N, C-alpha and C positions, 0 to 999 in steps of 0.2 A: 873414557867410559861415560862421563857426563854428556859428551857430544853425541854418543851413540843413543843414549836414553832420550835425549832431546829430539833426535831424528825420528826415533820410533814413535814418540808421542805425537810429533807433527804428522807423521803418516796416518796414525790412528785417527786424529782429528779430521784430517783431510778425507778419510774414507767414510766418515759418518754420513755426509750428505749422499754419497753414492749408495751406501747401504740403505738409507731411507728411501731413495728413489727406486731402488730395486724392489724394496718391500712394497711400495705403493703400486708399482707396475704389476707385481705378482698378485696383490690383492684385487686389483682391477681386472686382471686376466681371469682370476677365479670367478669374480662376479659376472663378467661377460659370459664365461663358459656356462655358469649356472643358469643365467638368463636364457641363453640360447638353447639349453637342453632341459629347461623346466618341463616337468611332466604335464601333459595335457590332461586336464581333469576329465574323467569319464562322463559321458552324457551326449547330448545332441547339440549341434551347432548349425546355424543357418546363415546363408548369404543370399541376397537378392541382387540380380543384375538386370538393368533395363537395357533392352536392345531392340531398336526399330519398333517401339510401341509395345513390345512384349516384355513380360517379366519372367526371367529364367531363375528358377529356384535351385540353390545348391544346398544339399543336406549332408552333413557328416555325422556319423554315429561312431562313438569311441568307447571302447570297453577294455580296460587293462592294456593288452598288447595287440588288440584287434580293432580294425576300423572298416567301415563301409561308407563309401562316398557315392552319392547319386545326384543326377541333374535332370530336371524336368520342368515343364511348363504346366500351368493349371487353367489358363483361360485363353484359348481352348486347351484342353489337356493334351499333353504330348510328352512321352518318355524320350529322354535323350541318351543317357548312358548311366552305367554303374560299374564300380570296381571295388575290390576289397581284399583284405588279407592281414597277415600278421605284420606289425610294424615295430620299429625301434626309432629312438631319437638320437641322431648324431649331433655333433657340435654346430652344424649349419643346416641340417635338413631333416625332414620327416621321411623315413625310408620304409617302404612297404613291399614285402614279398607277396605278390598277388596270387590269390587262389582263383579269382575270377576277374574277367574284364570283358564287358559286353562289346567293347570296340576291338577286341583282339584280332578279328579277321582283317581289320583295317590297319592297326598299328603294331601288332605282334608284341605288345608290351606285357612283360611279366614282372616288372618292377616299377614302382611309382615313387620316385625320389623328388622331393620338392622343398625348397627353402621355406622356413616358417618362423614366426614369433608367437609367443603366447604370454599375455600379460593381463592380469586382473579379469580372467575369464574371457578375454577377447583373443581370438585366433586369427592370424593373417597367413595366408598361403601366397607365396610370391611366384605366380605363374605369368603367362603373357599378360593377362589382366589380373592385377593383384586382387585377391578375394578376402574381404574382411568379414569374419564370422562373429556372430554373437551367440552366447550360450542360452539354451532354453532353461526355464525354471525346472529344477529337479522334481520329478514325480516318481514315487516308489510304488510298485505294484507286484503282485504275486509272481508274475511270469517273467520279470526282468532277467535278461541275460542272453547268452548264445545257446541255441538249441539245434541239434541235428536230427533230421527225420530218421527214426529207427525202424519202424515196421507198421503195418496195418494192424489195427486192433480187431477183436480183443486180444489181450496178451495170453497166448496159449503155448509159449515156449518156442515160437518160430524163430528163424534166423533174423538177426538184427543187422541193419546197415550202420556202420560207424566211420570213424576217421580213417580206418585202413582201406575203405572202399573209395575209389577216386570219384565215383558218382555220388554227389552230395546234394542235399537240400538243406539249406541253413535258414534259420529264423533268428533275427536279431531284434530283441525288444528292450527298449530303454527309454526313460523319460516320456512315457506316453506315446512313443513312436514304434512302429513295427516295420519290418521288411523281411520278405522271404526271397531267397535266391537259389536257383537250381543250376548246377554246373558240374564240370568234370575237371579235376585237378591235373590229370595226366595229359589230356588233350587240349585243355583250356576252352573246351566247348561251353558256351553259355546257352542255357535253355529258357530262361525267363526270370522275371522278378516282379514284385508288386509291393507296395507299401503305403503307409499313411499313419493315421493315429489309431490308438486302441485303448480300451479299458478292460481290466480284469479284476473282478470283485465278486466274492461269494459264489464262485463257480460259474459266473457268467462272463463270457469273453466276447467283445464286440470290436470289429474292425471297420474303419471308415477309409475307403481307398482313395489315395491322393495321386498315385501313379501306377500304371500297369503296362508292362512292356509288350504283352501279347495283344492287347486290345485297349486302346485309349478310351473307348466307349464305356469301359467298366469303371472309370473314375467317377467318384461321387456315390458309388454304391456303399451300402452298409450291410455287413454280414454278421450274424449273431450265432454264437456257438456256446457249448458247455465245456467246462474244463475241470479236471481233477488232477491233483498231484499225488501220485502213488509210487512209493519207494523211489522218489527222486525223478520219476518220469512224468511228463506232461501228457495226459490222456485228453485228446482233442476230439470232440464229437459234435455232430450237427449236420448241416447241409453245405455242400461246396458252392462255388459261384455259379454253377450250372443247376443248382437246386437238387443235386443228387446226395443221398445219405453218405456220410463219411465217418470213419473212426481211425484216427491217426495217433501214434505214440511217438513222442519226441523225447530224446535223451539230452540232458544238460551237457554242453561241451566243456 
């Protein structure tokens, strides 16, 4: 009996290092998984790439489970591409189900899956050329968020366009940056986009255009509008880029 007890005690002591090693491996695995799947803080991220004397700007806007990624040049101005949609973070990659993709006629891509890391506000996307993004300083304003075009104003009970309609115009405003995108989720048709910086304060909304897919000559323009928030809707009034009067109503997405 004493021999059996001795053997059991010996096995127990021999197992201790193995248990400790397994525990360490388990903890490290959890730490690695947490690091790989750390949530990307909502906001705006920038990366600049020098290529043959040109500076290519990469701009990523993130809000909750939605992102918009755009690429453009500013001197001289040139729009290159944009894509966006709902995303989730897997153990090894950022995975986006695309709602729009300006390059769809060329690449037929409806999903954008790309390895990434996110540490201390710095985001890296591992593509052909690894892109290192830095986060912009947070700026909070009245109109921050995702908006879908609902109808022309004034609001007189007319039908509204919403998520059920495949033809969408989305505006994404965050950290002092704006972008609108017109697209069709059924056909993946892309109709146009434009974006840059904006301010919204005391009913005055101003856009400074940094890229415009339909006409690069529009870059550098400043557009001024009035806004009002009524029952959760954004009432957007003034003159459009052609100088024509406009009244739009946008619904929070």
